[in-house]
C-alpha positions, -999 to 999 in steps of 0.1 A, spaced: 609 436 -427 580 447 -402 546 460 -402 561 492 -394 585 490 -421 575 486 -455 581 490 -498 625 490 -510 648 488 -487 666 518 -507 634 541 -505 629 538 -466 671 545 -465 667 577 -484 634 586 -462 654 578 -433 685 598 -441 659 629 -453 649 629 -416 678 623 -399 688 654 -419 662 673 -409 673 673 -369 706 678 -380 699 704 -395 675 719 -369 706 716 -342 731 735 -363 706 762 -379 710 755 -414 684 769 -429 693 757 -465 698 725 -455 665 730 -435 648 739 -467 656 718 -490 645 688 -477 604 704 -482 586 700 -518 568 739 -526 534 726 -521 538 714 -480 520 715 -452 531 716 -415 509 711 -389 521 731 -358 481 730 -341 496 718 -305 508 755 -304 477 778 -309 501 806 -317 518 786 -348 486 772 -359 493 752 -393 515 765 -422 504 758 -462 538 762 -484 571 765 -484 579 795 -485 558 804 -453 571 774 -436 613 779 -441 603 820 -423 582 806 -396 614 783 -389 639 810 -395 622 833 -376 615 809 -341 648 793 -345 670 827 -329 647 819 -298 662 786 -294 700 794 -294 710 758 -274 682 740 -290 691 698 -292 666 677 -315 670 640 -320 648 616 -335 634 580 -336 618 563 -368 588 546 -358 578 537 -390 580 546 -428 555 532 -447 562 533 -488 533 532 -515 549 541 -549 561 578 -546 540 581 -515 553 574 -479 541 578 -448 563 584 -420 561 584 -380 587 598 -363 596 604 -325 610 636 -314 629 646 -279 639 679 -276 659 697 -254 663 740 -249 660 771 -229 631 782 -225 626 818 -242 623 846 -213 628 827 -186 662 803 -196 645 771 -176 654 740 -194 626 722 -213 621 691 -223 598 677 -250 589 644 -264 565 648 -294 556 628 -322 554 637 -361 530 618 -387 545 631 -422 536 625 -462 570 627 -476 574 622 -516 595 613 -544 599 637 -572 627 633 -594 642 601 -577 647 623 -543 625 622 -511 610 652 -497 586 662 -470 553 673 -479 531 673 -449 539 671 -407 517 669 -383 535 678 -346 519 663 -315 533 668 -282 537 637 -262 554 651 -229 571 684 -219 584 696 -187 
């Protein structure tokens, strides 16, 4: 275990599975699976994109995702886990993202490297996303 990965191995694996399932659901545009990863009182900070801003609550988050996904029919989304820090039934995670997609309107390939700083909660023995804060590292 390193300073970037703390807490019980079983919980770290469960959190990794949440984060990797998120990527799988994005790639397959599986709204039901994607939505199942969030708690009701969730928060998604997309303020790097001023037109999206900060979204509060699972219902609003899922609505935004549902409306956005048709604009990205060729999206390829992968994650790399940089940190998982567990404190009881709460955890912080740092997740690096690589996206390749066709830009709506121009149909040009776009690439983005980004980072999510996440907060997760364990409820009923299962881990869920409570907060995601998105920051672009590089985009072309």
